[in-house]
N, C-alpha and C positions, 0 to 999 in steps of 0.2 A: 297421248297428246305431244305435240312438238315442243322442243325445249323453249323456243322463243315465246310460245303461247303461255307456258308455265311461268316464264320470267315476267311476262306482261301481267299475269295474275298477281305476282308480288308487287309490281308497280301500282296496280289498282288496289292494293291491300286487301285482296280477296282471300278469304280463308280457304278457298278451294285450292290455293297454291300448295298448301301443306299435304293434303291427301294425294294430289296429283304427283308431287315430288316423291312422296313416299312410295307410291305405286310404281313409278318409273325407275327410281334410283335407290330405293330402300335396301334391296339385296346387295347392291354395290357397297353402300355405306356400312352395312352390317359386316360384310365380308372383310373389308379393309380393317375395321375396328377389331374383328375377331382375330385376324392375323396378328395384330399388335397386342391385344389384350389376352388372347388365348381363352376367352370365355364368352359364350353366346349371350348370356344375360347382360354382362357389362357392355357387350357390343350393341345390343338392342337399346340400352340406355343412351349410348353415344348417338344413336340415330335421332333421339329426341333433341339432344343438344345440337346436332347438325341442323335439324329443321328450324330450331330457334335461331341459330346463327344465320341461316339463310334469310329468315324473316327480318332479322336486325340489320343485315348488310345489303339487301336488295329492296328498295333502292337505298343508297344512291348508286351502288355498283350495278353494272350491267355486264355480266360475264359473257365473253365471246364463246367460250367452250364450257357449257353448263356442267357437263359430266366431269370434266377436269376440275372445275371450280368446286363442285360438291366433293369429289375425291380428295382434294387438298384439304378442305375443311374437315372432312371425316378423319383423315390421317392426322391432322394437327390436334384435333380434339382427343382422339384415341391416344396419341403420344403424350399429351398433357395428363390424361387420366392414368396412363401407365406410370408416368413419373411420380405422380401423387401417391398412387397405390404402392409403388415399389421404392419409395425414397429410402435410401440406406441399405437396400437389399441388392445382392448380386446372386445369380444362380444360373441354372441351365435353361432359362427361358429363351425362346427363339428371338424375341425382340432384343434382348441383350446381345445375342450373337450377331444380329444384323447391325446394331449400333456399333459394336466393337469392330466389325469388319470394315466399316466406312468411317470410323471416328477420325482418321487422319485427314479426311477430306472435308469434314463438316465441323465448323467451329461454333456457329450460333452466336456471333458477336453482337454486342449491344451498342458500341460507340458508333458515331456516324461513319468513321473511317472503316470500321469493321463491317458495317452494313453495306458500304460501297464495295468493299472487297468481296463480300458474300454475293452481291449482285453480279459482279464480274465472274466469280467462281461458278455461279449457276449458269451463266451464259456460256462459259467455257466447257462445262460438263455437258450442256445441251449440244454444243458443237461437236464434242467428242462422240456423243451417242449417235448423232446424225451421220458420223463418218464410219461407223462400224456396221457389219452385216446385220440385217433385220433379226435373224435368229439370236445372235449374241445380245442385241439390244433388248429384245423381248425377255430374255432370261435375266438380264441385269435389272431391268425395270420391275419384273415380277418379284425379284428378291429385295431390292432396295427401295422401291416405292410402295409395293403392295405387301411387303414383309412375308412373302410366301417362303416356305421351307424348301430346301433342295428336293426333298421327297415329293412335295406337292407339284413343283415345277416338272420333276421327272415324270410323274403320272400324267400330267397334262400334255407334255410334249412328246412323250414316248421315248425320251432319251434316258440313258442310265444316270443314276444318281452321281456316279463318279464323273461322267461327262459334264453334268451340270456344275458340280463343284470345281472341276478343272476349268471350265469356261468362265465361271465367276472369278476364280483366282487370276487367270490370265487377263481377263478384262479389267479387273481392279489394277493389276500391274501396268497395263497399257494406259489406263486413266492416270495413274500416278506419274508415269513417264510424260504423258501428254501435258499434264498440269505443270510439272517441273520445267519442261521446255518453254512454257509460256510465262515463267517467272513466279509461279506460286510456290511459296515455301511450305512444305508439308512436314 
């Protein structure tokens, strides 16, 4: 079923929206959550939370890009579950590694000023990503949006793990330079 038709089901409050969404986007949601949580069972539980969140947010929202909207909700729910589950812990978990790698770029501010700066930062990161070659962008997004390990990216792209790690390191450094040039204090 087309995305727009699924969204219409939510607007009509049709319960058919749930199985249609799960059929089309369930694997994406579970994969994103599994990359963050590291556990298939927890990831499947996140899917239920994602479906509930969609039911509660559509309407009034009408997402332009349904898969991106679902991906963002999946990611946020999985990160919240990860934080709850791992409060006070640090370890060799892949999610900790990803968060550590990008921590200097992401603040998660709560004041209105911090929210405005966060919006500007997101816009500038998107601008940076649009300016780099597609291969680098795909590797960067796979790591920092989908929380894939360097090994997973390596297998999927056919590039060596060292190539992936070096690309990520260089791209992070380029992003840092890009943001500093535009007045962001890191």
